[in-house]
All heavy atoms as an XYZ file, in Angstrom:
715
protein
N       0.805     -1.199     -0.026
C       0.027     -0.021     -0.019
C       0.922      1.211      0.013
O       0.612      2.206     -0.551
C      -0.833     -0.015      1.279
C      -1.863      1.064      1.349
S      -3.096      0.942      0.079
C      -4.372      1.843      0.714
N       1.940      1.278      0.687
C       2.807      2.401      0.816
C       3.485      2.607     -0.549
O       3.901      3.658     -0.906
C       3.813      2.305      1.929
O       4.607      1.162      1.617
N       3.788      1.707     -1.285
C       4.421      1.710     -2.530
C       3.487      2.484     -3.610
O       4.026      3.437     -4.344
C       4.782      0.420     -3.177
O       3.664     -0.285     -3.442
N       2.281      2.385     -3.453
C       1.257      3.047     -4.390
C       1.279      4.661     -4.046
O       1.380      5.466     -4.852
C      -0.116      2.505     -4.246
C      -0.071      1.052     -4.778
C      -1.121      3.411     -4.985
C      -1.511      0.438     -4.468
N       1.289      4.858     -2.661
C       1.352      6.181     -2.245
C       2.676      6.865     -2.548
O       2.676      8.048     -3.045
C       1.057      6.208     -0.717
C      -0.359      5.868     -0.405
C       1.256      7.674     -0.224
C      -0.620      5.592      0.976
N       3.733      6.099     -2.401
C       5.138      6.768     -2.820
C       5.153      7.018     -4.308
O       5.679      8.011     -4.773
C       6.158      5.757     -2.558
C       6.358      5.607     -0.960
O       5.982      6.637     -0.294
O       6.828      4.478     -0.509
N       4.476      6.189     -5.236
C       4.499      6.506     -6.582
C       3.837      7.712     -6.944
O       4.203      8.523     -7.828
C       3.953      5.203     -7.403
C       4.821      4.103     -7.519
C       4.175      3.008     -8.200
C       4.968      1.666     -8.252
N       4.304      0.633     -8.983
N       2.560      7.779     -6.258
C       1.725      9.074     -6.480
C       2.538     10.307     -6.103
O       2.411     11.241     -6.662
C       0.427      8.842     -5.721
C      -0.447      7.726     -6.383
C      -0.282     10.148     -5.847
C      -1.757      7.395     -5.749
N       3.081     10.244     -4.920
C       3.849     11.403     -4.396
C       4.950     11.827     -5.354
O       5.321     12.908     -5.685
C       4.425     11.051     -2.930
C       3.505     11.167     -1.786
C       4.191     10.995     -0.579
C       3.239     10.984      0.616
N       3.915     10.912      1.860
N       5.752     10.797     -5.776
C       6.867     11.076     -6.672
C       6.456     11.674     -8.051
O       7.058     12.622     -8.513
C       7.755      9.811     -6.934
O       6.940      8.948     -7.645
N       5.291     11.242     -8.465
C       4.758     11.747     -9.783
C       4.382     13.219     -9.522
O       4.592     14.106    -10.364
C       3.735     11.052    -10.324
C       4.142      9.588    -10.930
C       2.954      8.912    -11.518
C       3.552      7.614    -12.119
N       2.438      6.806    -12.731
N       3.551     13.592     -8.530
C       3.137     14.889     -8.293
C       4.188     15.850     -7.877
O       4.202     17.015     -8.180
C       2.091     14.891     -7.138
O       2.638     14.407     -6.003
C       0.838     14.093     -7.582
N       5.153     15.411     -7.169
C       6.272     16.243     -6.686
C       7.179     16.567     -7.957
O       7.429     17.766     -8.165
C       7.205     15.550     -5.556
C       6.310     15.544     -4.299
C       8.417     16.302     -5.326
C       7.011     14.796     -3.217
N       7.503     15.616     -8.751
C       8.370     15.885     -9.935
C       7.693     16.695    -11.062
O       8.435     17.310    -11.722
C       9.032     14.642    -10.397
C      10.005     13.973     -9.458
N      11.025     14.675     -8.840
C       9.864     12.735     -8.747
C      11.608     13.865     -8.008
N      11.039     12.696     -7.869
N       6.477     16.446    -11.285
C       5.767     17.084    -12.353
C       5.432     18.566    -12.031
O       5.466     19.376    -12.968
C       4.511     16.256    -12.827
O       3.582     16.344    -11.721
N       5.146     18.788    -10.757
C       4.669     20.179    -10.458
C       5.903     21.111    -10.095
O       5.801     22.267    -10.296
N       6.977     20.561     -9.630
C       8.148     21.377     -9.204
C       9.253     21.384    -10.310
O       9.906     20.391    -10.389
C       8.503     20.978     -7.820
C       9.606     21.911     -7.334
O       9.817     22.876     -7.871
N      10.060     21.468     -6.053
N       9.475     22.403    -10.974
C      10.356     22.408    -11.986
C      11.758     22.960    -11.534
O      12.746     22.862    -12.116
C      10.063     23.106    -13.239
C       8.758     22.394    -13.881
C       8.333     23.240    -15.035
O       8.816     24.290    -15.384
N       7.265     22.794    -15.757
N      11.704     23.575    -10.304
C      12.958     24.222     -9.712
C      13.836     23.189     -8.863
O      14.846     23.537     -8.493
C      12.549     25.337     -8.804
C      11.978     26.514     -9.739
O      12.172     26.634    -10.825
N      11.256     27.426     -8.941
N      13.323     22.056     -8.684
C      13.933     20.985     -8.054
C      14.985     21.408     -6.918
O      16.224     21.633     -7.225
C      14.784     20.093     -9.091
C      13.870     19.341     -9.993
C      14.671     18.482    -10.937
C      13.688     17.786    -11.942
N      14.287     16.958    -12.782
N      14.464     21.470     -5.777
C      15.340     21.770     -4.714
C      15.336     23.161     -4.282
O      15.780     23.502     -3.134
N      14.862     24.123     -5.067
C      14.674     25.475     -4.700
C      13.311     25.808     -4.207
O      12.302     25.221     -4.562
C      14.919     26.413     -6.013
C      16.280     26.288     -6.525
C      16.479     27.219     -7.818
O      15.644     28.008     -8.035
O      17.547     26.832     -8.501
N      13.223     26.891     -3.386
C      11.891     27.300     -2.973
C      11.085     28.124     -3.938
O      11.703     28.617     -4.866
C      12.118     28.307     -1.780
C      12.609     27.587     -0.397
C      12.571     28.617      0.757
O      11.850     29.461      0.670
O      13.295     28.282      1.610
N       9.824     27.894     -3.882
C       8.961     28.602     -4.833
C       8.976     30.198     -4.514
O       9.075     30.639     -3.358
C       7.449     28.110     -4.648
C       6.591     28.642     -5.513
C       5.303     27.949     -5.493
O       4.994     27.325     -4.486
N       4.362     28.261     -6.430
N       9.199     30.947     -5.637
C       9.319     32.349     -5.481
C       8.126     33.168     -6.043
O       7.489     32.725     -7.098
C      10.534     32.829     -6.093
C      11.777     32.238     -5.517
C      13.141     32.920     -6.281
O      12.967     33.538     -7.264
N      14.159     32.603     -5.603
N       7.730     34.118     -5.370
C       6.677     35.078     -5.829
C       7.157     36.379     -5.883
O       8.079     36.791     -5.192
C       5.482     35.044     -4.749
C       5.021     33.572     -4.547
C       5.243     32.840     -3.547
C       3.962     33.151     -5.391
C       4.764     31.505     -3.335
C       3.401     31.848     -5.250
C       3.739     31.089     -4.205
N       6.526     37.249     -6.825
C       6.944     38.587     -6.977
C       5.702     39.363     -6.971
O       4.532     38.965     -7.319
C       7.774     38.799     -8.245
O       6.968     38.466     -9.371
N       5.817     40.587     -6.507
C       4.580     41.567     -6.584
C       4.646     42.372     -7.871
O       5.698     43.122     -8.106
C       4.734     42.414     -5.319
C       4.578     41.665     -4.057
C       3.490     43.486     -5.323
C       4.635     42.345     -2.700
N       3.706     42.334     -8.672
C       3.646     43.037     -9.828
C       2.890     44.419     -9.557
O       1.880     44.378     -8.892
C       3.006     42.359    -10.995
C       3.700     41.008    -11.312
C       5.027     41.313    -11.916
O       5.301     42.113    -12.700
N       6.024     40.462    -11.480
N       3.110     45.455    -10.348
C       2.366     46.711    -10.090
C       0.870     46.450    -10.692
O       0.743     45.724    -11.678
C       3.110     47.738    -11.040
C       4.010     46.942    -11.969
C       4.162     45.586    -11.281
N       0.009     47.107    -10.055
C      -1.306     46.913    -10.414
C      -1.637     47.813    -11.693
O      -1.096     48.928    -11.752
C      -2.262     47.490     -9.277
C      -3.680     47.143     -9.385
N      -4.580     47.839    -10.167
C      -4.313     45.968     -9.005
C      -5.741     47.219    -10.176
N      -5.688     46.084     -9.361
N      -2.338     47.261    -12.608
C      -2.452     47.985    -13.851
C      -3.414     49.277    -13.879
O      -3.518     50.064    -14.767
C      -3.083     46.978    -14.891
C      -3.771     46.045    -14.010
C      -2.992     46.020    -12.751
N      -4.227     49.335    -12.750
C      -5.062     50.466    -12.734
C      -4.489     51.764    -12.288
O      -3.572     51.912    -11.672
C      -6.206     50.167    -11.503
N      -5.070     52.815    -12.923
C      -4.517     54.250    -12.718
C      -5.471     54.939    -11.809
O      -5.151     56.089    -11.397
C      -4.429     54.916    -14.050
C      -3.316     54.241    -14.903
C      -3.120     55.089    -16.342
C      -2.049     54.584    -17.033
N      -1.868     53.131    -17.251
N      -6.630     54.382    -11.423
C      -7.625     54.923    -10.511
C      -8.388     53.956     -9.879
O      -8.145     52.702    -10.069
C      -8.626     55.919    -11.369
O      -9.478     55.163    -12.122
N      -9.176     54.365     -9.014
C     -10.031     53.333     -8.335
C     -11.173     52.809     -8.989
O     -11.993     52.130     -8.424
C     -10.471     53.900     -6.939
C      -9.365     53.892     -5.844
O      -8.402     53.089     -6.179
N      -9.382     54.750     -4.980
N     -11.476     53.277    -10.147
C     -12.683     52.965    -10.983
C     -12.477     51.652    -11.602
O     -11.539     51.402    -12.467
C     -12.857     54.044    -12.037
C     -14.185     53.852    -12.848
O     -14.991     52.879    -12.457
O     -14.431     54.526    -13.768
N     -13.205     50.659    -11.303
C     -12.958     49.203    -11.863
C     -13.222     49.276    -13.293
O     -12.710     48.329    -14.008
C     -14.038     48.331    -11.057
C     -14.831     49.160    -10.203
C     -14.279     50.542    -10.238
N     -13.953     50.218    -13.848
C     -14.168     50.036    -15.266
C     -12.945     50.485    -16.134
O     -12.950     50.238    -17.319
C     -15.424     50.937    -15.697
O     -15.120     52.272    -15.446
N     -11.940     51.018    -15.404
C     -10.743     51.439    -16.211
C      -9.964     50.136    -16.596
O      -9.212     50.314    -17.630
C      -9.797     52.299    -15.417
C     -10.445     53.657    -15.159
O     -11.211     54.110    -15.894
O      -9.865     54.364    -14.115
N     -10.165     49.085    -15.904
C      -9.404     47.837    -16.258
C     -10.143     46.999    -17.446
O      -9.492     46.211    -17.996
C      -9.451     46.847    -14.992
C      -8.621     47.466    -13.830
C      -8.621     46.559    -12.635
C      -7.068     47.775    -14.156
N     -11.422     47.410    -17.646
C     -12.141     46.674    -18.716
C     -11.790     47.246    -20.156
O     -11.643     48.387    -20.267
C     -13.552     46.801    -18.539
C     -14.138     46.339    -17.258
C     -13.841     44.918    -16.988
O     -14.019     44.089    -18.030
N     -13.480     44.507    -15.806
N     -11.603     46.395    -21.163
C     -11.218     46.927    -22.450
C     -12.559     47.694    -23.056
O     -13.711     47.516    -22.537
C     -11.024     45.720    -23.257
C     -11.684     44.587    -22.488
C     -11.754     45.035    -21.075
N     -12.315     48.572    -24.026
C     -13.430     49.210    -24.584
C     -14.305     48.279    -25.239
O     -14.010     47.338    -25.884
C     -12.892     50.355    -25.572
N     -15.671     48.613    -25.002
C     -16.604     47.640    -25.642
C     -16.697     47.839    -27.227
O     -16.425     48.871    -27.679
C     -18.006     48.126    -25.121
C     -17.732     49.406    -24.586
C     -16.369     49.535    -24.256
N     -16.863     46.780    -27.897
C     -16.921     46.821    -29.320
C     -17.811     47.661    -29.945
O     -17.553     48.310    -31.090
C     -17.083     45.287    -29.836
C     -17.699     44.639    -28.640
C     -17.258     45.442    -27.414
N     -19.004     47.968    -29.393
C     -19.963     48.852    -29.904
C     -19.892     50.143    -29.456
O     -20.496     51.106    -30.043
N     -18.956     50.542    -28.602
C     -18.775     51.920    -28.190
C     -19.127     52.063    -26.765
O     -18.387     51.628    -25.899
N     -20.161     52.790    -26.514
C     -20.557     52.968    -25.134
C     -20.346     54.480    -24.848
O     -19.810     55.202    -25.698
N     -20.666     54.786    -23.555
C     -20.488     56.284    -23.236
C     -18.997     56.767    -23.095
O     -18.780     57.820    -23.425
C     -21.282     56.525    -21.787
C     -22.696     56.425    -21.975
C     -23.302     56.720    -20.606
C     -23.311     57.443    -22.894
N     -18.210     55.848    -22.684
C     -16.825     56.197    -22.534
C     -16.037     56.451    -23.831
O     -15.055     57.186    -23.975
C     -15.968     55.101    -21.719
C     -16.723     54.974    -20.383
C     -15.754     54.176    -19.594
N     -15.544     54.792    -18.262
C     -14.324     55.210    -17.843
N     -13.285     54.854    -18.458
N     -14.317     55.811    -16.777
N     -16.497     55.727    -24.913
C     -15.812     56.002    -26.176
C     -16.478     57.069    -27.056
O     -15.915     57.325    -28.217
C     -15.728     54.625    -26.977
O     -17.026     54.267    -27.223
N     -17.579     57.555    -26.663
C     -18.311     58.552    -27.420
C     -17.578     59.894    -27.389
O     -17.406     60.434    -26.396
C     -19.780     58.528    -27.028
C     -20.697     59.519    -28.010
O     -20.213     59.779    -29.024
O     -21.834     59.743    -27.526
N     -17.413     60.483    -28.500
C     -16.569     61.765    -28.507
C     -17.434     62.934    -27.977
O     -17.013     63.851    -27.450
C     -16.115     62.077    -29.970
C     -17.220     62.387    -30.953
N     -17.864     61.502    -31.508
C     -17.702     63.692    -31.279
C     -18.746     62.023    -32.322
N     -18.702     63.368    -32.206
N     -18.784     62.666    -28.059
C     -19.729     63.758    -27.486
C     -19.657     63.764    -25.944
O     -19.607     64.750    -25.290
C     -21.139     63.525    -27.937
C     -22.082     64.439    -27.348
C     -21.270     63.528    -29.395
N     -19.397     62.616    -25.289
C     -19.399     62.561    -23.876
C     -18.042     62.966    -23.316
O     -17.754     63.072    -22.339
C     -19.620     61.062    -23.429
C     -21.016     60.661    -23.673
S     -22.287     61.715    -22.896
C     -22.046     61.231    -21.137
N     -17.043     62.961    -24.335
C     -15.689     63.554    -24.023
C     -15.674     64.803    -23.349
O     -14.697     65.205    -22.627
N     -16.735     65.642    -23.744
C     -16.715     67.083    -23.214
C     -16.892     67.104    -21.696
O     -16.403     67.972    -20.954
C     -17.922     67.802    -23.925
N     -17.458     65.947    -21.226
C     -17.782     65.944    -19.705
C     -16.469     65.514    -19.007
O     -16.456     65.559    -17.763
C     -18.855     64.895    -19.395
C     -20.132     65.354    -20.021
N     -20.862     66.312    -19.438
C     -20.839     64.900    -21.007
C     -21.962     66.563    -20.118
N     -22.014     65.700    -21.098
N     -15.413     65.102    -19.731
C     -14.268     64.685    -19.101
C     -13.111     65.700    -19.313
O     -11.859     65.401    -19.224
C     -13.746     63.286    -19.662
C     -14.751     62.204    -19.271
N     -14.989     61.808    -17.932
C     -15.664     61.518    -20.122
C     -15.924     60.915    -18.054
N     -16.382     60.755    -19.331
N     -13.476     67.033    -19.782
C     -12.487     67.970    -20.044
C     -11.860     68.379    -18.831
O     -12.415     68.432    -17.682
C     -13.187     69.219    -20.762
N     -10.584     68.845    -18.962
C      -9.919     69.157    -17.662
C      -9.774     70.845    -17.472
O      -9.965     71.354    -16.410
C      -8.438     68.628    -17.701
C      -8.593     67.159    -17.623
C      -7.084     66.505    -17.743
N      -7.243     65.159    -17.906
C      -6.840     64.329    -16.935
N      -6.370     64.733    -15.730
N      -6.998     63.007    -17.056
N      -9.458     71.442    -18.649
C      -9.231     72.927    -18.410
C     -10.479     73.683    -19.116
O     -11.121     73.166    -19.985
C      -8.049     73.327    -19.385
C      -6.659     72.638    -18.695
O      -6.646     72.487    -17.480
O      -5.846     72.384    -19.371
N     -10.604     74.903    -18.601
C     -11.773     75.696    -19.175
C     -11.390     76.048    -20.594
O     -10.231     76.425    -20.971
C     -11.918     76.842    -18.328
C     -10.516     77.028    -17.734
C      -9.950     75.730    -17.611
N     -12.428     76.302    -21.340
C     -12.224     76.761    -22.875
C     -12.147     78.268    -22.791
O     -12.972     79.009    -22.197
C     -13.425     76.290    -23.670
C     -13.320     76.926    -25.099
N     -12.503     76.536    -26.001
C     -14.095     77.885    -25.586
C     -12.570     77.229    -27.139
N     -13.669     78.081    -26.907
N     -11.078     78.791    -23.329
C     -10.902     80.283    -23.545
C     -10.993     80.541    -25.011
O     -10.257     80.186    -25.779
C      -9.623     80.705    -22.855
C      -9.463     80.297    -21.489
C      -9.353     82.207    -23.147
C      -8.066     80.544    -20.868
N     -12.141     81.288    -25.342
C     -12.259     81.658    -26.782
C     -11.232     82.562    -27.299
O     -10.578     83.322    -26.526
C     -13.656     82.244    -26.869
C     -13.949     82.747    -25.469
C     -13.179     81.898    -24.398
N     -11.182     82.616    -28.579
C     -10.095     83.529    -29.140
C     -10.600     84.859    -29.078
O     -11.725     85.264    -28.864
C      -9.922     83.017    -30.635
O     -11.126     83.356    -31.364
N      -9.681     85.982    -29.229
C     -10.038     87.381    -29.151
C     -11.127     87.705    -30.218
O     -11.839     88.578    -29.903
C      -8.748     88.108    -29.431
C      -7.723     87.104    -29.049
C      -8.177     85.752    -29.251
N     -11.015     87.086    -31.386
C     -12.012     87.352    -32.448
C     -13.407     87.079    -31.913
O     -14.376     87.859    -32.157
C     -11.667     86.745    -33.638
C     -12.577     87.011    -34.760
C     -12.412     86.059    -36.050
O     -11.373     85.168    -35.895
N     -12.941     86.334    -37.136
N     -13.513     85.904    -31.239
C     -15.040     85.477    -30.792
C     -15.324     86.337    -29.626
O     -16.396     86.765    -29.498
C     -14.906     83.971    -30.336
C     -14.657     83.107    -31.645
C     -16.141     83.558    -29.653
C     -14.434     81.734    -31.341
N     -14.377     86.664    -28.684
C     -14.757     87.505    -27.632
C     -15.154     88.874    -28.073
O     -16.073     89.506    -27.378
C     -13.550     87.518    -26.551
C     -13.180     86.178    -25.894
S     -11.808     86.259    -24.813
C     -12.202     87.365    -23.582
N     -14.561     89.481    -29.107
C     -14.983     90.833    -29.533
C     -16.287     90.896    -30.197
O     -17.070     91.835    -30.233
C     -13.898     91.376    -30.392
C     -12.497     91.677    -29.795
O     -12.588     91.900    -28.412
N     -11.512     91.690    -30.447
N     -16.793     89.734    -30.786
C     -18.140     89.605    -31.428
C     -19.199     89.231    -30.481
O     -20.299     89.067    -30.971
C     -17.972     88.562    -32.481
C     -17.077     89.090    -33.654
O     -17.063     90.266    -33.853
N     -16.557     88.211    -34.347
N     -18.916     89.019    -29.209
C     -19.984     88.713    -28.251
C     -20.836     89.885    -27.864
O     -20.286     91.016    -27.848
C     -19.398     88.189    -26.912
C     -18.525     86.932    -27.028
S     -19.479     85.420    -27.147
C     -20.196     85.355    -25.462
N     -22.090     89.734    -27.701
C     -22.938     91.004    -27.427
C     -22.717     91.269    -25.900
O     -22.257     90.516    -25.114
C     -24.360     90.267    -27.537
C     -24.308     88.803    -27.474
C     -22.866     88.349    -27.914
N     -23.084     92.552    -25.628
C     -22.901     93.046    -24.338
C     -23.845     92.233    -23.290
O     -24.906     91.739    -23.688
C     -23.184     94.511    -24.268
N     -23.463     92.280    -22.087
C     -24.159     91.557    -20.968
C     -25.484     92.374    -20.736
O     -25.470     93.515    -20.729
C     -23.496     91.370    -19.806
N     -26.602     91.682    -20.606
C     -27.928     92.382    -20.251
C     -28.032     92.766    -18.831
O     -27.532     92.009    -17.903
C     -29.005     91.379    -20.670
C     -29.145     91.081    -22.168
S     -30.295     89.938    -22.509
C     -31.896     90.559    -22.051
N     -28.683     93.858    -18.571
C     -28.929     94.270    -17.231
C     -30.127     93.634    -16.629
O     -30.891     93.035    -17.287
C     -29.035     95.798    -17.147
O     -30.244     96.084    -17.841
N     -30.435     93.877    -15.342
C     -31.617     93.241    -14.605
C     -32.923     93.792    -15.371
O     -33.869     93.187    -15.520
C     -31.667     93.618    -13.355
C     -30.564     92.866    -12.486
C     -30.751     93.129    -11.090
N     -29.643     92.527    -10.299
C     -29.892     91.511     -9.438
N     -30.987     91.080     -9.180
N     -28.864     90.847     -8.734
N     -32.823     95.167    -15.788
C     -33.977     95.722    -16.363
C     -34.241     95.146    -17.764
O     -35.406     94.900    -18.120
C     -33.819     97.250    -16.529
C     -33.763     98.002    -15.217
C     -32.374     97.927    -14.550
O     -31.377     97.698    -15.276
O     -32.279     98.084    -13.391
N     -33.108     94.799    -18.523
C     -33.298     94.282    -19.787
C     -33.921     92.867    -19.694
O     -34.685     92.467    -20.472
C     -31.971     94.098    -20.512
C     -31.467     95.453    -20.972
O     -32.285     96.385    -21.003
O     -30.191     95.522    -21.111
N     -33.417     92.030    -18.570
C     -34.111     90.724    -18.341
C     -35.517     90.844    -17.943
O     -36.338     89.987    -18.370
C     -33.227     89.994    -17.277
C     -31.955     89.316    -17.816
C     -30.826     89.598    -17.373
C     -32.132     88.317    -18.711
C     -29.627     89.023    -17.763
C     -30.929     87.702    -19.190
C     -29.645     88.183    -18.718
O     -28.534     87.513    -19.158
N     -35.894     91.787    -17.199
C     -37.240     92.064    -16.739
C     -38.127     92.335    -18.118
O     -39.294     91.804    -18.158
C     -37.377     93.184    -15.666
N     -37.616     93.219    -18.909
C     -38.327     93.455    -20.107
C     -38.597     92.247    -20.943
O     -39.606     91.922    -21.571
C     -37.723     94.515    -20.941
C     -37.690     95.892    -20.391
C     -36.948     96.925    -21.168
C     -36.788     98.183    -20.409
N     -35.879     99.100    -21.269
N     -37.489     91.581    -21.113
C     -37.582     90.262    -21.978
C     -38.473     89.235    -21.320
O     -39.267     88.617    -22.060
C     -36.195     89.699    -22.030
C     -36.043     88.490    -22.858
C     -36.260     88.718    -24.312
N     -36.048     87.466    -25.143
C     -36.736     87.090    -26.192
N     -37.644     88.002    -26.746
N     -36.525     86.024    -26.827
N     -38.479     89.177    -20.081
C     -39.467     88.212    -19.323
C     -40.903     88.582    -19.563
O     -41.676     87.710    -19.878
C     -39.101     88.172    -17.914
C     -40.016     87.228    -17.087
C     -39.660     87.276    -15.579
O     -38.704     88.012    -15.117
O     -40.377     86.568    -14.780
N     -41.065     89.944    -19.515
C     -42.470     90.394    -19.637
C     -42.919     90.061    -21.088
O     -44.100     89.858    -21.265
C     -42.570     91.784    -19.400
N     -42.044     90.339    -22.025
C     -42.291     90.107    -23.497
C     -42.545     88.667    -23.842
O     -43.563     88.264    -24.456
C     -41.112     90.490    -24.303
C     -41.224     90.311    -25.780
C     -39.996     90.716    -26.582
O     -39.430     91.771    -26.152
O     -39.546     90.015    -27.526
N     -41.851     87.809    -23.116
C     -42.133     86.328    -23.398
C     -43.274     85.762    -22.654
O     -43.898     84.834    -23.061
C     -40.776     85.501    -22.976
C     -39.578     85.745    -23.818
C     -38.489     85.046    -23.068
C     -39.713     85.212    -25.135
N     -43.719     86.397    -21.530
C     -44.851     85.857    -20.736
C     -46.132     86.470    -21.247
O     -47.216     86.188    -20.628
C     -44.578     86.148    -19.227
C     -43.641     85.268    -18.641
O     -43.361     84.191    -19.156
N     -42.886     85.846    -17.689
N     -46.254     87.126    -22.404
C     -47.500     87.663    -22.818
C     -48.495     86.601    -23.177
O     -48.092     85.564    -23.774
C     -47.378     88.578    -24.028
C     -46.753     89.851    -23.625
C     -46.655     90.891    -24.785
N     -45.778     91.972    -24.385
C     -45.496     92.873    -25.285
N     -45.716     92.757    -26.515
N     -44.750     93.860    -24.883
């Protein structure tokens, strides 16, 4: 009975351990995530989705948009409270 157990042990020990006599070693790899959002680790869906839509990219902008001087000079003057009251009265007729 012990010979059968010895054969099984010898087969499992030699087939699973390729370092023969050395200890098993582990290493810590850096985590691939750049944030705590678990969806960052998922690949982009083939059909798109909200994250790949260029329209939704505006919600992920970082800096404010500063218009060029040409656009800034063509902007109408800001309305006063009286102008807003007149416009409100005109629209509520």
